[in-house]
C-alpha positions as CSV (number, residue, x, y, z in Angstrom):
1,M,301.8,67.9,138.1
2,L,305.3,69.3,138.7
3,V,304.0,72.9,138.5
4,E,301.6,72.2,141.4
5,R,304.6,71.3,143.5
6,G,306.3,74.7,142.9
7,L,309.3,73.2,141.2
8,Q,311.4,74.9,138.6
9,A,310.9,74.0,135.0
10,M,312.5,70.7,134.2
11,N,312.4,67.9,131.7
12,V,308.9,66.6,132.3
13,E,309.4,63.8,129.8
14,L,312.5,62.6,131.6
15,V,310.7,62.6,134.9
16,S,307.7,60.9,133.4
17,D,309.7,58.2,131.6
18,S,311.9,57.5,134.7
19,Y,308.8,57.3,136.9
20,A,307.1,54.9,134.5
21,I,310.1,52.6,134.5
22,A,310.6,52.6,138.2
23,A,306.9,52.4,139.1
24,N,306.4,49.5,136.7
25,Y,309.2,47.5,138.3
26,L,308.0,48.4,141.9
27,R,304.4,47.4,141.0
28,R,305.5,44.0,139.6
29,S,307.7,43.4,142.6
30,G,304.8,44.2,144.9
31,A,306.5,47.2,146.6
32,I,303.7,49.6,145.5
33,P,300.1,48.9,144.8
34,D,299.0,48.4,141.2
35,T,297.0,51.6,140.9
36,L,297.0,54.6,138.6
37,V,297.7,56.9,141.6
38,T,301.1,58.5,141.6
39,N,303.4,57.3,144.4
40,E,304.5,60.6,145.9
41,R,307.5,59.2,147.6
42,L,308.9,57.6,144.4
43,L,308.2,60.8,142.5
44,E,310.1,62.9,145.1
45,I,313.1,60.5,144.9
46,I,313.2,60.9,141.1
47,I,313.0,64.7,141.3
48,K,315.8,64.9,143.9
49,L,318.0,62.7,141.8
50,L,317.3,64.9,138.8
51,Q,318.1,68.0,140.8
52,R,321.4,66.4,141.8
53,G,322.4,66.0,138.1
54,E,321.2,62.6,137.0
55,F,319.8,63.0,133.5
56,N,319.8,59.4,132.1
57,K,316.3,58.0,132.4
58,I,317.5,54.4,133.0
59,R,320.0,55.3,135.6
60,L,317.5,57.7,137.2
61,A,314.9,54.9,137.4
62,N,317.4,52.4,138.7
63,K,318.7,54.7,141.4
64,A,315.1,55.7,142.4
65,I,314.2,52.0,142.7
66,V,317.2,51.3,145.0
67,R,316.5,54.3,147.2
68,F,312.8,53.5,147.4
69,E,313.4,49.9,148.4
70,A,316.1,51.0,150.9
71,Q,313.6,53.4,152.5
72,S,310.9,50.8,152.5
73,G,313.2,48.3,154.1
74,A,314.2,50.7,156.8
75,R,310.6,51.5,157.6
76,A,309.6,47.8,157.7
77,A,312.4,46.9,160.2
């Protein structure tokens, strides 16, 4: 998945775990549909946070949720 995007090698497990945490929350809150399809915007946010130096999966997921919701709110307004 990450290789297809032309990204440098990174901790795939960290990205995967953080995505799972954030996506689970966002699905339960209704912010993203409950499907098995990867939400590209959420994944992009997580990768950008990782590239900026966040390596704790819980903080990574929480920051991604906040940014995702902020972007969604700005688009809905």
